[in-house]
C-alpha positions as CSV (number, residue, x, y, z in Angstrom):
1,A,142.7,81.2,129.6
2,D,146.9,82.6,129.3
3,V,146.7,81.9,133.2
4,T,144.7,78.6,132.7
5,R,146.9,77.3,130.2
6,N,150.3,78.3,132.5
7,L,148.8,76.4,135.1
8,T,147.4,73.5,133.2
9,D,151.2,73.3,131.5
10,K,153.2,73.6,134.9
11,F,151.1,70.4,136.7
12,A,151.6,68.2,133.7
13,G,155.2,68.9,133.7
14,M,155.1,68.5,137.7
15,M,153.4,65.0,137.2
16,T,155.3,64.1,134.2
17,A,158.7,64.6,136.7
18,A,157.0,63.0,139.4
19,A,156.5,59.9,137.3
20,E,159.8,59.4,136.0
21,L,161.1,60.0,139.3
22,V,158.9,57.2,141.3
23,R,159.8,54.7,138.4
24,A,163.6,55.7,138.5
25,A,163.3,54.8,142.1
26,D,161.4,51.7,141.6
27,G,164.4,50.8,138.7
28,A,166.9,51.7,141.9
29,G,165.5,49.5,144.5
30,I,164.0,51.8,146.7
31,V,160.1,51.0,147.4
32,A,157.8,52.4,150.2
33,R,157.9,51.2,153.3
34,Q,155.0,48.5,154.0
35,P,153.1,48.7,156.9
36,L,153.5,45.9,160.0
37,A,150.8,43.1,160.5
38,P,149.1,43.6,163.6
39,V,149.8,41.2,166.3
40,A,146.9,39.5,167.8
41,N,147.6,39.9,171.9
42,D,145.3,37.3,173.6
43,T,146.2,38.8,177.3
44,E,146.5,42.9,178.5
45,D,150.3,41.7,180.0
46,D,151.1,41.1,176.2
47,D,150.1,44.6,175.0
48,E,152.3,45.6,178.2
49,E,155.6,43.8,177.2
50,L,154.9,45.5,173.3
51,D,154.5,48.9,175.3
52,D,157.9,48.7,176.9
53,E,159.7,46.9,174.1
54,D,161.9,49.9,172.4
55,A,160.3,50.9,169.1
56,A,162.7,50.8,166.1
57,P,163.6,54.4,164.4
58,A,161.3,55.2,161.6
59,Q,163.1,55.5,158.2
60,P,162.3,57.9,155.4
61,T,159.6,56.6,153.3
62,L,159.8,57.3,149.2
63,M,156.5,59.6,149.6
64,D,158.3,61.7,152.5
65,L,161.6,61.7,150.4
66,F,159.9,62.9,147.5
67,G,158.0,65.8,149.4
68,H,161.4,66.7,150.1
69,L,162.3,67.1,146.4
70,M,159.0,69.0,145.2
71,P,159.9,72.3,146.7
72,A,163.2,72.7,144.8
73,L,161.7,70.9,141.5
74,S,159.0,73.7,142.1
75,T,161.6,76.1,141.9
76,W,163.4,75.1,139.1
77,L,160.7,74.7,137.2
78,E,160.2,78.3,137.9
79,I,163.4,79.4,136.9
80,K,163.2,77.6,133.8
81,K,160.2,79.1,132.8
82,A,160.7,82.9,133.9
83,K,164.1,82.6,131.8
84,A,161.9,81.2,128.7
85,Q,159.6,84.1,128.6
86,A,162.5,86.7,129.2
87,G,163.9,85.2,126.4
88,S,160.8,85.3,124.4
89,R,159.7,89.6,125.3
90,D,163.7,90.3,124.5
91,A,163.3,88.9,120.7
92,D,159.7,90.5,120.3
93,D,161.1,94.0,121.3
94,D,163.9,93.9,119.2
95,D,161.5,93.3,116.3
96,R,159.3,95.9,117.1
97,E,162.4,98.0,117.2
98,D,163.4,97.0,113.3
99,D,160.0,97.7,112.4
100,L,160.0,101.5,113.9
101,E,163.1,102.1,112.5
102,R,162.1,100.6,108.8
103,A,158.9,102.9,109.0
104,V,160.9,105.9,109.8
105,E,163.9,105.7,107.3
106,G,161.1,104.4,104.2
107,G,158.5,107.7,104.8
108,P,154.6,106.9,105.2
109,G,154.4,104.1,102.8
110,A,156.4,102.0,104.5
111,A,154.3,101.6,107.5
112,L,151.8,100.0,105.2
113,E,153.8,97.3,104.3
114,P,154.1,93.8,106.2
115,P,156.7,93.4,108.9
116,V,159.6,91.4,107.6
117,R,161.3,89.7,110.2
118,R,165.4,90.9,110.2
119,Q,168.0,88.2,110.8
120,A,170.5,89.1,113.9
121,R,172.5,91.7,114.1
122,P,175.9,90.6,114.0
123,R,178.0,91.3,117.3
124,A,180.9,93.7,117.3
125,T,184.1,91.9,117.3
126,R,186.7,93.1,119.7
127,P,190.6,92.5,119.0
128,P,192.4,89.5,120.0
129,G,193.6,89.6,123.9
130,V,191.2,92.4,125.0
131,P,189.1,90.6,127.4
132,S,185.6,91.4,127.0
133,S,184.0,94.0,129.6
134,R,180.9,91.5,130.5
135,P,181.0,88.7,132.3
136,S,180.3,85.7,130.4
137,D,176.7,84.0,131.7
138,P,177.3,80.9,133.3
139,A,175.7,77.5,130.5
140,A,172.2,77.1,131.5
141,P,171.8,73.3,133.7
142,S,170.8,70.4,131.7
143,T,167.2,68.8,132.6
144,P,168.2,66.1,135.5
145,T,167.4,62.8,134.3
146,A,165.7,60.4,135.9
147,M,168.7,58.4,137.2
148,Q,170.1,61.3,138.7
149,M,166.7,61.9,140.5
150,A,166.8,58.7,142.0
151,H,170.5,59.2,143.1
152,L,169.8,62.4,144.8
153,V,166.6,60.7,146.7
154,A,169.1,57.8,147.9
155,V,171.4,60.3,148.9
156,Q,168.4,62.4,150.7
157,A,168.2,59.3,152.7
158,K,171.4,59.1,154.0
159,L,171.1,62.7,155.7
160,S,168.9,63.6,158.9
161,P,166.2,65.9,158.7
162,D,167.8,69.0,159.7
163,E,170.6,68.2,157.3
164,R,168.1,67.6,154.2
165,E,166.4,71.4,155.2
166,A,169.7,73.0,155.1
167,A,171.1,71.2,152.0
168,Q,167.8,71.8,150.2
169,A,168.3,76.0,151.4
170,R,172.0,76.0,150.2
171,A,170.9,74.8,147.0
172,A,168.0,77.6,146.7
173,G,170.8,79.9,147.2
174,M,173.2,78.7,144.4
175,S,173.4,80.0,140.8
176,D,172.4,77.7,138.0
177,G,175.7,77.2,137.1
178,E,176.8,76.1,140.8
179,R,173.5,73.5,140.6
180,A,174.5,72.1,137.7
181,A,178.3,71.5,139.0
182,L,177.2,69.8,142.2
183,L,174.7,67.7,140.5
184,A,177.4,66.6,138.2
185,E,179.8,65.8,141.1
186,L,177.2,64.3,143.0
187,S,176.4,61.9,140.4
188,A,179.8,60.8,140.0
189,L,180.0,59.4,143.4
190,S,178.8,56.6,145.1
191,V,175.6,57.1,147.1
192,D,177.3,57.2,150.3
193,D,180.2,59.3,149.4
194,A,177.7,61.9,147.8
195,A,176.0,62.2,151.2
196,A,179.3,62.7,152.9
197,R,180.5,65.5,150.5
198,V,177.0,67.0,151.2
199,Q,177.3,66.9,155.0
200,A,180.9,68.3,154.3
201,L,179.6,71.0,152.3
202,L,177.5,72.1,154.9
203,A,179.8,71.5,157.7
204,E,182.2,74.3,155.6
205,A,179.1,76.2,155.2
206,S,178.2,76.6,158.8
207,Q,182.0,77.5,159.8
208,E,182.3,80.2,157.9
209,A,178.9,81.3,159.0
210,A,180.4,81.4,162.2
211,A,183.2,83.1,161.7
């Protein structure tokens, strides 16, 4: 039952994100390419002439770009769900430890009392000027807005298929903080400038790998 409920919630969230993406892309002026009307040919010569003409290069449609974004969106949803579940398990473990300590200190009668949820224990303070022994975790990235998703769709339309694949692979290897910083940087640029920035990052990564 839990697995079915989780799958249903995940599917509903993905469909909602997809609907927002389509609405945002429609508002940004990105529409699906319409098929060309069939041309009536009277003779076989006309067919041969049409075959000899150079075909126009195919442009990526909205559904193609959406298909490229779905793996990254699914990965992001899985990471966010895993972090939420990990935080819930940690809170439950702390509650069980507090109840066990209370039962041991209070004797046999304390075990019969209903569990009481205690307040969070205060963190130990350190003197000023002493650095923390643990690095601070980066802030969790906020959920991309519909306009940001539409902006990313337009940026990917400027990239070649190989560049889109390389960009998705590089984004999958970034931390949450790095992805949030890159999203904010690209959102502040125009579509052309953002596409040029992505191409420059891919070129730098290629040079580092070659070195």
